[in-house]
C-alpha positions as CSV (number, residue, x, y, z in Angstrom):
1,X,0.0,0.0,0.0
2,X,1.2,3.6,-0.6
3,X,2.4,5.6,2.3
4,X,1.3,9.2,3.3
5,X,4.1,10.8,1.3
6,X,3.0,9.2,-1.9
7,X,-0.5,10.3,-1.2
8,X,0.6,13.9,-0.6
9,X,2.7,13.8,-3.8
10,X,-0.4,12.7,-5.7
11,X,-2.3,15.6,-4.3
12,X,0.4,18.1,-5.4
13,X,0.4,16.7,-8.9
14,X,-1.7,18.8,-11.3
15,X,-5.0,17.3,-12.0
16,X,-4.5,17.5,-15.7
17,X,-1.3,15.4,-15.5
18,X,-3.0,12.9,-13.2
19,X,-5.9,12.6,-15.7
20,X,-3.5,12.1,-18.6
21,X,-1.5,9.5,-16.7
22,X,-4.7,7.6,-15.8
23,X,-5.9,7.9,-19.5
24,X,-2.5,6.5,-20.7
25,X,-2.6,3.7,-18.2
26,X,-6.2,2.7,-19.2
27,X,-5.3,2.9,-22.9
28,X,-2.2,0.6,-22.4
29,X,-4.2,-1.8,-20.2
30,X,-7.0,-1.9,-22.8
31,X,-4.6,-2.9,-25.6
32,X,-3.0,-5.6,-23.4
33,X,-6.4,-6.9,-22.4
34,X,-7.8,-7.0,-26.0
35,X,-4.7,-8.8,-27.3
36,X,-4.8,-11.3,-24.5
37,X,-8.4,-12.1,-25.3
38,X,-7.8,-12.9,-29.0
39,X,-7.6,-16.7,-28.5
40,X,-11.0,-16.4,-26.7
41,X,-10.3,-19.2,-24.2
42,X,-7.8,-16.8,-22.6
43,X,-10.4,-14.2,-21.7
44,X,-10.3,-15.3,-18.1
45,X,-6.5,-15.0,-17.8
46,X,-6.6,-11.6,-19.5
47,X,-9.3,-10.4,-17.1
48,X,-7.3,-11.6,-14.1
49,X,-4.2,-9.9,-15.4
50,X,-6.2,-6.7,-16.0
51,X,-7.4,-6.5,-12.4
52,X,-4.0,-7.5,-11.0
53,X,-2.4,-4.6,-12.9
54,X,-5.1,-2.1,-12.0
55,X,-4.8,-2.9,-8.3
56,X,-1.0,-2.8,-8.4
57,X,-0.8,0.5,-10.2
58,X,-3.4,2.0,-7.9
59,X,-1.3,0.9,-4.9
60,X,1.7,2.8,-6.4
61,X,3.7,-0.3,-7.2
62,X,6.3,0.7,-9.8
63,X,5.6,-1.5,-12.8
64,X,5.7,-1.3,-16.6
65,X,2.2,-2.0,-17.8
66,X,3.2,-4.5,-20.6
67,X,5.8,-6.4,-18.5
68,X,3.5,-6.5,-15.5
69,X,0.5,-7.6,-17.6
70,X,2.5,-10.5,-19.2
71,X,3.7,-11.6,-15.8
72,X,0.2,-11.6,-14.3
73,X,-1.2,-13.3,-17.4
74,X,1.2,-16.2,-17.1
75,X,0.9,-16.5,-13.3
76,X,-2.9,-16.8,-13.3
77,X,-3.3,-18.5,-16.7
78,X,-4.1,-22.0,-15.6
79,X,-6.6,-21.2,-12.9
80,X,-8.3,-18.3,-14.8
81,X,-8.7,-20.4,-17.9
82,X,-10.2,-23.3,-16.0
83,X,-12.6,-20.9,-14.3
84,X,-13.6,-19.3,-17.6
85,X,-14.2,-22.7,-19.2
86,X,-16.4,-23.6,-16.2
87,X,-18.4,-20.4,-16.7
88,X,-18.8,-21.2,-20.4
89,X,-20.0,-24.7,-19.5
90,X,-22.6,-23.2,-17.1
91,X,-23.8,-20.9,-19.8
92,X,-24.2,-23.7,-22.3
93,X,-26.2,-25.7,-19.7
94,X,-28.4,-22.7,-19.0
95,X,-29.0,-22.2,-22.7
96,X,-30.3,-25.7,-23.1
97,X,-32.5,-25.3,-20.0
98,X,-33.9,-22.2,-21.6
99,X,-34.7,-24.2,-24.7
100,X,-36.5,-26.7,-22.6
101,X,-38.5,-23.8,-21.0
102,X,-39.6,-22.6,-24.4
103,X,-40.5,-26.0,-25.8
104,X,-41.9,-28.0,-22.9
105,X,-45.2,-26.8,-21.4
106,X,-46.6,-27.4,-17.9
107,X,-44.9,-28.2,-14.7
108,X,-41.6,-29.2,-16.3
109,X,-41.3,-25.7,-17.9
110,X,-42.1,-24.1,-14.5
111,X,-39.5,-26.3,-12.8
112,X,-36.8,-25.5,-15.3
113,X,-37.7,-21.8,-15.1
114,X,-37.2,-21.8,-11.4
115,X,-33.9,-23.7,-11.7
116,X,-32.7,-21.4,-14.4
117,X,-33.4,-18.3,-12.4
118,X,-31.5,-19.7,-9.4
119,X,-28.5,-20.5,-11.7
120,X,-28.5,-17.1,-13.3
121,X,-28.5,-15.4,-9.9
122,X,-25.7,-17.5,-8.5
123,X,-23.6,-16.9,-11.7
124,X,-24.2,-13.2,-11.5
125,X,-23.1,-13.2,-7.8
126,X,-19.9,-15.2,-8.6
127,X,-18.7,-13.2,-11.6
128,X,-17.9,-9.7,-10.0
129,X,-15.2,-11.0,-7.7
130,X,-14.1,-14.3,-9.3
131,X,-11.2,-13.1,-11.5
132,X,-10.1,-10.3,-9.1
133,X,-9.8,-13.0,-6.4
134,X,-7.8,-15.2,-8.7
135,X,-5.5,-12.2,-9.4
136,X,-5.1,-11.3,-5.7
137,X,-5.0,-14.6,-3.7
138,X,-3.7,-18.1,-4.1
139,X,-6.4,-20.6,-3.3
140,X,-8.0,-23.7,-4.7
141,X,-10.4,-22.9,-7.5
142,X,-13.4,-24.3,-5.5
143,X,-12.5,-22.0,-2.6
144,X,-12.2,-19.1,-4.9
145,X,-15.7,-19.7,-6.4
146,X,-17.1,-20.0,-2.9
147,X,-15.3,-16.8,-1.7
148,X,-16.6,-14.9,-4.7
149,X,-20.1,-15.9,-3.9
150,X,-19.7,-15.0,-0.2
151,X,-18.1,-11.6,-1.0
152,X,-21.0,-10.7,-3.4
153,X,-23.6,-11.5,-0.8
154,X,-21.7,-9.8,2.0
155,X,-21.0,-6.7,-0.1
156,X,-24.0,-6.7,-2.3
157,X,-23.9,-3.0,-3.1
158,X,-20.4,-3.3,-4.5
159,X,-21.4,-6.4,-6.4
160,X,-24.2,-4.4,-8.1
161,X,-21.8,-1.6,-9.0
162,X,-19.4,-3.9,-10.7
163,X,-22.1,-5.8,-12.6
164,X,-23.6,-2.5,-13.8
165,X,-20.2,-1.1,-14.8
166,X,-19.5,-4.2,-17.0
167,X,-22.9,-5.2,-18.3
168,X,-24.6,-1.8,-18.8
169,X,-22.3,-0.6,-21.7
170,X,-22.5,-4.0,-23.3
171,X,-26.3,-4.1,-23.0
172,X,-26.6,-0.7,-24.6
173,X,-24.4,-1.7,-27.5
174,X,-26.5,-4.9,-28.0
175,X,-29.9,-3.2,-27.8
176,X,-28.8,-0.2,-29.9
177,X,-26.4,-1.6,-32.6
178,X,-26.1,1.8,-34.2
179,X,-24.3,3.1,-31.1
180,X,-21.9,0.1,-31.3
181,X,-21.2,0.9,-34.9
182,X,-20.2,4.5,-33.9
183,X,-18.0,3.6,-30.9
184,X,-16.7,0.1,-31.6
185,X,-13.1,1.3,-31.8
186,X,-13.4,2.7,-28.3
187,X,-13.9,-0.9,-27.0
188,X,-10.6,-1.8,-28.6
189,X,-8.8,1.3,-27.3
190,X,-10.2,2.3,-24.0
191,X,-13.5,1.0,-22.6
192,X,-12.3,-2.3,-21.2
193,X,-9.4,-0.7,-19.5
194,X,-11.6,2.1,-18.1
195,X,-14.1,-0.3,-16.7
196,X,-11.4,-2.5,-15.2
197,X,-9.6,0.5,-13.7
198,X,-12.8,2.0,-12.3
199,X,-14.2,-1.2,-10.8
200,X,-10.8,-2.1,-9.3
201,X,-11.3,0.8,-6.8
202,X,-14.5,-1.0,-5.6
203,X,-12.7,-4.3,-5.6
204,X,-9.8,-2.9,-3.5
205,X,-12.2,-1.5,-0.9
206,X,-14.0,-4.8,-0.6
207,X,-10.8,-6.7,-0.2
208,X,-9.5,-4.3,2.4
209,X,-12.7,-4.4,4.4
210,X,-12.8,-8.2,4.2
211,X,-9.2,-8.5,5.3
212,X,-9.8,-6.2,8.2
213,X,-12.9,-8.2,9.2
214,X,-10.9,-11.4,8.9
215,X,-8.1,-10.0,11.0
216,X,-10.5,-8.9,13.7
217,X,-12.1,-12.4,13.7
218,X,-8.7,-14.0,13.9
219,X,-7.7,-11.8,16.8
220,X,-10.9,-12.5,18.6
221,X,-10.4,-16.3,18.1
222,X,-6.9,-16.1,19.4
223,X,-8.0,-14.1,22.4
224,X,-10.7,-16.7,23.1
225,X,-8.2,-19.5,22.8
226,X,-5.8,-17.6,25.1
227,X,-8.6,-17.1,27.7
228,X,-9.4,-20.9,27.5
229,X,-5.7,-21.7,28.0
230,X,-5.6,-19.3,31.0
231,X,-8.7,-20.9,32.5
232,X,-7.3,-24.4,32.0
233,X,-4.0,-23.3,33.6
234,X,-5.9,-21.9,36.6
235,X,-7.9,-25.1,36.9
236,X,-4.7,-27.2,36.7
237,X,-3.1,-24.9,39.3
238,X,-6.2,-25.3,41.6
239,X,-6.0,-29.1,41.1
240,X,-2.4,-29.1,42.0
241,X,-3.1,-27.0,45.1
242,X,-5.8,-29.4,46.1
243,X,-3.5,-32.3,45.6
244,X,-0.8,-30.6,47.8
245,X,-3.4,-30.0,50.5
246,X,-4.5,-33.6,50.4
247,X,-1.0,-34.8,50.6
248,X,-0.2,-32.5,53.5
249,X,-3.4,-33.8,55.3
250,X,-2.3,-37.4,54.7
251,X,1.1,-36.7,56.0
252,X,-0.3,-35.1,59.2
253,X,-2.6,-38.2,59.6
254,X,0.5,-40.4,59.4
255,X,2.3,-38.3,62.0
256,X,-0.6,-38.6,64.4
257,X,-0.7,-42.4,64.0
């Protein structure tokens, strides 16, 4: 994390220079992200690398965008790619369930509609924090999926912000193709990087709050364990004192005999 001096230096920097620096960073990240997504199955790794670089740059870690992006892309490639393929598989399954809903009438259609709604909600809750978690922490993929779901439920407002930031521009372009025709080049040059850079502020806040909450819980658990140890030590001391008293009484009885 940056220290106070870095924060003051940032405040002293002219706002225009800061804006241009941020624009240049988002432009460079966008180009790296788009190139990383070209094989399609690497979209997950590219998204993880995008978030990793956004967070590192916002924390004032000295890093060249291209070199850092390539490093993060390689580091999270395996887990991010597997996660992305699982998401694609889930989407395919949900698509076939949707076809069943359209073609099959009656209770079966109602049942699959209910199942499909639950699956969509779970997927939407997992997506906002899945790839940021992969980029930030080293865990098993199953644990990362679970943590992404828990974070979205715990910080639901932040989850909604991230979803809106990613899906609202895409939805507008899909619903109004003429808008996409006019701005398609911005997606290649800036929009992905801008969304990633913007949402990473929210992601950092959530991670920081969650880490603080976990630290407090860990300290409370350690204090509780320490209190239990102290109580057990006191009980053992009391037992030893009782044993000493009993031994002294037995000795006095022997002396009387």
